[in-house]
C-alpha positions as CSV (number, residue, x, y, z in Angstrom):
1,F,2.0,15.1,-3.2
2,N,0.2,12.0,-2.1
3,S,3.4,10.4,-1.1
4,L,4.4,13.4,1.0
5,F,0.9,13.5,2.6
6,N,1.1,9.8,3.5
7,E,4.6,10.2,5.0
8,A,3.4,13.1,7.1
9,L,0.5,11.0,8.4
10,A,2.7,8.1,9.1
11,K,5.0,10.3,11.2
12,E,2.1,10.9,13.5
13,M,2.4,7.2,14.4
14,R,5.7,7.7,16.1
15,T,7.2,4.3,16.9
16,D,10.0,2.8,19.1
17,I,11.1,-0.8,18.5
18,E,13.2,-2.5,21.2
19,E,14.9,-5.8,20.7
20,N,16.2,-8.3,23.2
21,D,17.2,-12.0,23.0
22,N,13.6,-13.3,23.1
23,Q,11.4,-10.6,21.6
24,Y,10.7,-7.3,20.0
25,L,8.7,-4.6,21.8
26,I,6.9,-2.1,19.6
27,T,5.5,1.0,21.1
28,M,3.5,3.4,18.9
29,D,1.8,6.7,19.7
30,I,-1.7,6.7,18.2
31,P,-3.6,9.4,20.1
32,G,-7.2,10.2,19.7
33,V,-8.1,6.8,18.1
34,D,-10.6,4.1,19.3
35,K,-9.0,0.7,19.5
36,K,-11.8,-0.6,17.1
37,D,-10.2,1.6,14.4
38,I,-6.8,-0.1,14.7
39,D,-6.0,-3.2,12.7
40,I,-2.8,-5.2,13.2
41,S,-1.8,-7.9,10.6
42,V,1.3,-10.0,10.0
43,L,2.4,-11.5,6.7
44,D,5.8,-13.1,6.1
45,G,7.5,-11.4,9.0
46,A,6.0,-7.9,8.3
47,V,3.9,-6.4,11.0
48,T,1.5,-3.8,9.7
49,I,-0.5,-1.5,11.9
50,S,-3.3,0.4,10.2
51,V,-5.6,3.1,11.5
52,N,-8.9,3.9,9.8
53,K,-10.7,6.9,11.3
54,T,-14.1,7.3,9.6
55,K,-17.1,9.5,10.0
56,N,-19.6,8.3,12.6
57,E,-23.3,9.2,12.8
58,E,-22.6,12.1,15.2
59,D,-20.2,13.8,12.7
60,K,-22.8,13.8,9.9
61,N,-25.0,16.2,11.9
62,K,-22.3,18.7,12.9
63,N,-21.5,21.9,11.2
64,Y,-17.8,22.5,11.6
65,I,-16.3,25.9,11.2
66,I,-12.7,24.5,11.5
67,R,-11.8,20.9,11.2
68,E,-8.1,20.1,11.7
69,R,-8.4,16.7,13.2
70,S,-9.0,14.9,9.9
71,L,-10.6,11.6,9.2
72,R,-8.0,9.4,7.5
73,S,-6.5,6.0,7.0
74,V,-2.8,5.4,7.5
75,S,-0.6,2.4,8.1
76,R,3.0,1.5,8.9
77,S,4.8,-1.7,8.3
78,F,7.9,-3.2,10.0
79,Y,9.8,-6.2,8.9
80,L,11.1,-8.3,11.8
81,N,13.3,-11.4,11.4
82,D,12.2,-14.8,12.7
83,I,9.1,-13.8,14.6
84,C,6.5,-16.2,16.1
85,E,3.3,-14.8,14.5
86,D,1.0,-16.9,16.7
87,T,2.1,-15.4,20.0
88,I,1.9,-11.6,19.3
89,K,0.2,-9.7,22.0
90,A,-1.3,-6.2,21.6
91,K,-2.4,-3.6,24.2
92,Y,-3.8,-0.1,23.6
93,E,-4.1,2.3,26.5
94,N,-4.1,6.1,26.7
95,G,-3.3,6.5,23.0
96,I,-0.3,4.1,23.1
97,L,-0.2,0.8,21.3
98,T,2.2,-1.8,22.6
99,L,3.0,-5.0,20.8
100,V,5.1,-7.8,22.2
101,V,6.4,-9.9,19.4
102,N,8.2,-13.1,20.4
103,K,11.1,-14.4,18.3
104,L,11.2,-17.9,17.1
105,K,13.5,-20.1,19.1
106,P,16.5,-21.3,17.0
107,I,16.3,-24.9,16.2
108,E,19.3,-26.6,17.7
109,E,20.4,-29.4,15.4
110,P,22.4,-32.2,17.0
111,K,26.0,-32.0,16.4
112,K,27.0,-34.3,13.5
113,T,30.2,-36.3,13.8
114,I,32.0,-37.5,10.7
115,A,33.7,-40.8,10.7
116,I,37.2,-40.9,9.3
117,E,37.9,-43.7,6.9
């Protein structure tokens, strides 16, 4: 059940990933979240986006009759080949998170010539 629950939450973070020659563009819907509750991390080419919505002081004093907008933590990870981790840029506006992830430039090795004996 936990697995299904986590999958359902992750589907709320609907994502598009575009690729061109120089970069990846990740666009993710995360409505109703403050940007302070979003964490982005990168490890070995995996970009992980986590959202941690927790109770605040205002919520403690409220008496809800119905509460469908749950407090939760959820994350999604995407493995992207050959990314430049130091240049990732993130922007969050109107419930949409946008990441620009540059690709590493291929190292062009000089052409080697082999002498014929």
